[in-house]
PABA-89015 format. One line per field, with one value per residue (C-alpha): residue number from 1; chain; x negated, y negated, z. Coordinates in steps of 0.5 Angstrom, whole numbers, plus 500, padded with zeros to 3 digits. Each point is the difference from the previous one (the first is absolute). Last residue first. Layout:
k [NUM | ...]
c [A | ...]
x [X | ...]
y [Y | ...]
z [Z | ...]
END
This chain:
k [311 | 310 | 309 | 308 | 307 | 306 | 305 | 304 | 303 | 302 | 301 | 300 | 299 | 298 | 297 | 296 | 295 | 294 | 293 | 292 | 291 | 290 | 289 | 288 | 287 | 286 | 285 | 284 | 283 | 282 | 281 | 280 | 279 | 278 | 277 | 276 | 275 | 274 | 273 | 272 | 271 | 270 | 269 | 268 | 267 | 266 | 265 | 264 | 263 | 262 | 261 | 260 | 259 | 258 | 257 | 256 | 255 | 254 | 253 | 252 | 251 | 250 | 249 | 248 | 247 | 246 | 245 | 244 | 243 | 242 | 241 | 240 | 239 | 238 | 237 | 236 | 235 | 234 | 233 | 232 | 231 | 230 | 229 | 228 | 227 | 226 | 225 | 224 | 223 | 222 | 221 | 220 | 219 | 218 | 217 | 216 | 215 | 214 | 213 | 212 | 211 | 210 | 209 | 208 | 207 | 206 | 205 | 204 | 203 | 202 | 201 | 200 | 199 | 198 | 197 | 196 | 195 | 194 | 193 | 192 | 191 | 190 | 189 | 188 | 187 | 186 | 185 | 184 | 183 | 182 | 181 | 180 | 179 | 178 | 177 | 176 | 175 | 174 | 173 | 172 | 171 | 170 | 169 | 168 | 167 | 166 | 165 | 164 | 163 | 162 | 161 | 160 | 159 | 158 | 157 | 156 | 155 | 154 | 153 | 152 | 151 | 150 | 149 | 148 | 147 | 146 | 145 | 144 | 143 | 142 | 141 | 140 | 139 | 138 | 137 | 136 | 135 | 134 | 133 | 132 | 131 | 130 | 129 | 128 | 127 | 126 | 125 | 124 | 123 | 122 | 121 | 120 | 119 | 118 | 117 | 116 | 115 | 114 | 113 | 112 | 111 | 110 | 109 | 108 | 107 | 106 | 105 | 104 | 103 | 102 | 101 | 100 | 99 | 98 | 97 | 96 | 95 | 94 | 93 | 92 | 91 | 90 | 89 | 88 | 87 | 86 | 85 | 84 | 83 | 82 | 81 | 80 | 79 | 78 | 77 | 76 | 75 | 74 | 73 | 72 | 71 | 70 | 69 | 68 | 67 | 66 | 65 | 64 | 63 | 62 | 61 | 60 | 59 | 58 | 57 | 56 | 55 | 54 | 53 | 52 | 51 | 50 | 49 | 48 | 47 | 46 | 45 | 44 | 43 | 42 | 41 | 40 | 39 | 38 | 37 | 36 | 35 | 34 | 33 | 32 | 31 | 30 | 29 | 28 | 27 | 26 | 25 | 24 | 23 | 22 | 21 | 20 | 19 | 18 | 17 | 16 | 15 | 14 | 13 | 12 | 11 | 10 | 9 | 8 | 7 | 6 | 5 | 4 | 3 | 2 | 1]
c [A | A | A | A | A | A | A | A | A | A | A | A | A | A | A | A | A | A | A | A | A | A | A | A | A | A | A | A | A | A | A | A | A | A | A | A | A | A | A | A | A | A | A | A | A | A | A | A | A | A | A | A | A | A | A | A | A | A | A | A | A | A | A | A | A | A | A | A | A | A | A | A | A | A | A | A | A | A | A | A | A | A | A | A | A | A | A | A | A | A | A | A | A | A | A | A | A | A | A | A | A | A | A | A | A | A | A | A | A | A | A | A | A | A | A | A | A | A | A | A | A | A | A | A | A | A | A | A | A | A | A | A | A | A | A | A | A | A | A | A | A | A | A | A | A | A | A | A | A | A | A | A | A | A | A | A | A | A | A | A | A | A | A | A | A | A | A | A | A | A | A | A | A | A | A | A | A | A | A | A | A | A | A | A | A | A | A | A | A | A | A | A | A | A | A | A | A | A | A | A | A | A | A | A | A | A | A | A | A | A | A | A | A | A | A | A | A | A | A | A | A | A | A | A | A | A | A | A | A | A | A | A | A | A | A | A | A | A | A | A | A | A | A | A | A | A | A | A | A | A | A | A | A | A | A | A | A | A | A | A | A | A | A | A | A | A | A | A | A | A | A | A | A | A | A | A | A | A | A | A | A | A | A | A | A | A | A | A | A | A | A | A | A | A | A | A | A | A | A | A | A | A | A | A | A | A | A | A | A | A | A]
x [704 | 498 | 504 | 504 | 498 | 501 | 504 | 505 | 500 | 499 | 502 | 505 | 504 | 499 | 504 | 505 | 502 | 500 | 504 | 505 | 500 | 502 | 506 | 502 | 500 | 503 | 506 | 502 | 497 | 504 | 506 | 506 | 500 | 507 | 498 | 495 | 497 | 501 | 497 | 494 | 499 | 500 | 496 | 495 | 500 | 499 | 494 | 496 | 502 | 498 | 493 | 499 | 501 | 495 | 493 | 494 | 493 | 494 | 492 | 500 | 493 | 500 | 503 | 506 | 501 | 500 | 505 | 505 | 499 | 502 | 506 | 503 | 503 | 507 | 506 | 507 | 507 | 505 | 502 | 508 | 501 | 506 | 497 | 497 | 497 | 496 | 498 | 498 | 496 | 497 | 498 | 497 | 494 | 499 | 492 | 499 | 494 | 502 | 494 | 493 | 494 | 492 | 495 | 493 | 495 | 497 | 504 | 498 | 500 | 506 | 504 | 497 | 503 | 507 | 501 | 498 | 504 | 506 | 506 | 504 | 508 | 503 | 506 | 506 | 504 | 499 | 494 | 502 | 506 | 498 | 496 | 494 | 496 | 493 | 496 | 493 | 502 | 495 | 500 | 494 | 496 | 497 | 501 | 494 | 504 | 494 | 496 | 506 | 503 | 494 | 498 | 507 | 501 | 497 | 504 | 506 | 506 | 506 | 506 | 507 | 504 | 504 | 501 | 504 | 497 | 504 | 497 | 505 | 502 | 497 | 501 | 496 | 494 | 493 | 496 | 492 | 495 | 503 | 497 | 499 | 498 | 496 | 502 | 495 | 503 | 495 | 500 | 507 | 500 | 494 | 503 | 507 | 497 | 496 | 506 | 503 | 494 | 499 | 507 | 500 | 494 | 503 | 506 | 506 | 504 | 495 | 500 | 502 | 497 | 499 | 499 | 496 | 500 | 507 | 501 | 504 | 495 | 498 | 507 | 502 | 493 | 502 | 507 | 497 | 495 | 505 | 503 | 498 | 501 | 500 | 497 | 496 | 500 | 494 | 501 | 494 | 504 | 501 | 507 | 505 | 496 | 499 | 507 | 503 | 495 | 504 | 507 | 498 | 497 | 506 | 505 | 496 | 500 | 507 | 503 | 503 | 496 | 494 | 502 | 501 | 493 | 498 | 497 | 494 | 498 | 493 | 498 | 494 | 502 | 500 | 505 | 505 | 499 | 501 | 506 | 503 | 497 | 504 | 507 | 500 | 498 | 506 | 505 | 498 | 501 | 498 | 493 | 496 | 495 | 492 | 497 | 493 | 496 | 495 | 493 | 496 | 495 | 506 | 505 | 494 | 499 | 508 | 501 | 495 | 503 | 507 | 501 | 501 | 506 | 498 | 499]
y [488 | 507 | 500 | 505 | 503 | 508 | 501 | 505 | 500 | 492 | 497 | 505 | 499 | 493 | 500 | 504 | 496 | 493 | 503 | 503 | 493 | 496 | 505 | 498 | 493 | 501 | 503 | 494 | 495 | 502 | 497 | 505 | 504 | 503 | 507 | 500 | 507 | 502 | 494 | 501 | 507 | 498 | 494 | 504 | 506 | 495 | 497 | 506 | 503 | 494 | 500 | 507 | 499 | 495 | 502 | 499 | 503 | 496 | 502 | 507 | 502 | 505 | 498 | 498 | 506 | 504 | 495 | 501 | 508 | 499 | 496 | 505 | 498 | 500 | 504 | 500 | 502 | 497 | 493 | 499 | 494 | 498 | 500 | 506 | 501 | 494 | 502 | 507 | 497 | 495 | 506 | 504 | 495 | 499 | 501 | 494 | 501 | 498 | 497 | 502 | 495 | 501 | 495 | 501 | 502 | 506 | 501 | 507 | 503 | 496 | 503 | 507 | 499 | 497 | 506 | 505 | 496 | 502 | 498 | 506 | 499 | 506 | 503 | 502 | 493 | 498 | 495 | 493 | 496 | 494 | 497 | 501 | 506 | 502 | 506 | 498 | 494 | 495 | 492 | 497 | 494 | 494 | 501 | 499 | 504 | 503 | 502 | 502 | 504 | 503 | 502 | 503 | 505 | 506 | 499 | 502 | 496 | 505 | 500 | 498 | 501 | 506 | 497 | 495 | 493 | 493 | 494 | 494 | 500 | 506 | 507 | 506 | 504 | 497 | 499 | 500 | 494 | 494 | 493 | 495 | 493 | 494 | 493 | 494 | 497 | 502 | 507 | 500 | 499 | 505 | 505 | 499 | 501 | 506 | 504 | 499 | 503 | 506 | 502 | 500 | 504 | 505 | 501 | 496 | 502 | 498 | 493 | 497 | 493 | 498 | 493 | 497 | 493 | 498 | 492 | 499 | 500 | 507 | 502 | 498 | 503 | 507 | 499 | 498 | 506 | 505 | 505 | 497 | 506 | 496 | 493 | 498 | 495 | 501 | 497 | 499 | 498 | 493 | 503 | 494 | 497 | 506 | 502 | 493 | 501 | 507 | 497 | 494 | 505 | 505 | 494 | 497 | 507 | 501 | 505 | 505 | 499 | 500 | 506 | 504 | 498 | 503 | 496 | 502 | 497 | 502 | 500 | 499 | 503 | 496 | 504 | 495 | 496 | 507 | 501 | 493 | 500 | 506 | 498 | 493 | 502 | 505 | 495 | 495 | 504 | 505 | 503 | 506 | 502 | 501 | 503 | 499 | 507 | 502 | 504 | 493 | 500 | 501 | 495 | 495 | 499 | 501 | 494 | 496 | 501 | 500 | 493 | 494 | 495 | 494 | 499]
z [580 | 502 | 507 | 497 | 493 | 502 | 494 | 503 | 507 | 502 | 494 | 498 | 507 | 500 | 493 | 502 | 507 | 496 | 494 | 506 | 503 | 493 | 500 | 507 | 498 | 493 | 504 | 504 | 495 | 495 | 504 | 498 | 507 | 501 | 499 | 505 | 501 | 493 | 498 | 504 | 498 | 493 | 501 | 503 | 495 | 495 | 503 | 501 | 494 | 496 | 504 | 499 | 492 | 500 | 502 | 495 | 503 | 499 | 501 | 498 | 500 | 506 | 507 | 497 | 496 | 507 | 503 | 494 | 501 | 507 | 498 | 496 | 493 | 500 | 501 | 497 | 502 | 495 | 502 | 501 | 505 | 504 | 507 | 501 | 493 | 502 | 507 | 497 | 495 | 505 | 505 | 494 | 499 | 493 | 500 | 495 | 496 | 493 | 498 | 502 | 499 | 499 | 502 | 496 | 505 | 496 | 494 | 497 | 507 | 502 | 494 | 502 | 507 | 498 | 495 | 506 | 504 | 496 | 505 | 503 | 500 | 504 | 497 | 504 | 498 | 493 | 499 | 498 | 500 | 504 | 494 | 497 | 500 | 504 | 497 | 498 | 495 | 500 | 501 | 499 | 502 | 497 | 493 | 495 | 495 | 496 | 507 | 504 | 494 | 498 | 508 | 501 | 494 | 503 | 506 | 496 | 504 | 501 | 495 | 500 | 494 | 502 | 507 | 497 | 500 | 501 | 503 | 499 | 507 | 503 | 497 | 501 | 497 | 500 | 494 | 499 | 500 | 503 | 500 | 505 | 498 | 504 | 500 | 499 | 494 | 495 | 504 | 498 | 493 | 498 | 505 | 496 | 493 | 503 | 503 | 493 | 497 | 505 | 500 | 492 | 500 | 505 | 497 | 503 | 506 | 505 | 497 | 507 | 501 | 507 | 502 | 506 | 502 | 498 | 499 | 495 | 494 | 502 | 501 | 493 | 497 | 503 | 497 | 493 | 500 | 501 | 505 | 506 | 505 | 507 | 500 | 506 | 505 | 505 | 507 | 505 | 506 | 503 | 502 | 499 | 494 | 496 | 501 | 498 | 493 | 500 | 500 | 495 | 495 | 501 | 499 | 494 | 496 | 501 | 505 | 495 | 494 | 504 | 504 | 493 | 498 | 506 | 506 | 504 | 507 | 502 | 507 | 505 | 507 | 506 | 504 | 502 | 493 | 496 | 504 | 499 | 492 | 498 | 504 | 497 | 493 | 501 | 503 | 494 | 494 | 495 | 503 | 498 | 506 | 498 | 506 | 500 | 501 | 505 | 500 | 502 | 494 | 495 | 504 | 501 | 493 | 498 | 504 | 497 | 493 | 502 | 498 | 505 | 501 | 503 | 508]
END
């Protein structure tokens, strides 16, 4: 089975009241952990690559690893560019075999956001590739995406129809209270997604797939374990998983998960090296890291996204 676009995935997810997991990948072990979990649970997948991951691992290496995952699992897998910041980057990924790209011009005025998105859409659609865009800005830091809390803004529902119609995008990432990175909300606060915005957006865009970025839950057991074995992560909490599940039952068809994978893998590797200080073979500590990724993804597929057995 070749790589697929997210179009059919999103149609089924919208009708079925679940979401597809979009998991960020950086190396072989992360790809293996994600795809092994999805294979066991027969779940469709979006593997996404940030510009930073592409620089780190090299486009060709990542493509071949994802192609290997398709062969090994037989699953419908979409390969997506996460937070493309220019037409040139999106074009390079399209030309290089990606089946989906995100153009993120959300920091620009709406007219410019529409113009840049439309340029990417026209090129992508000519090559059979789908496009995600963003309206509204999320706070946080993740790779090259850096937005202060002061500069973040909720999506304005009254703008979504014009944006989608004029840009031609295939899915829309909106800002309703999630944030990028592991350093999210202060302890003692209780994040609350703006379901009123999501409801109004879905009313104005019936049947249109909505995307949530920055949707990691930041499990405290992993933060504690990292700190136990030499780390110094400040306390933080993420988005409650019950709220993400509610969003998946509504119009949200794609939920991005990255920080939770990093936390699970790092905690496992730190614990392993603390317990086995004589180990120097990367296979010895990357294997439990891969298993930690697999367990985290299996949990997300079943308990948060609800997309198990939907492949």
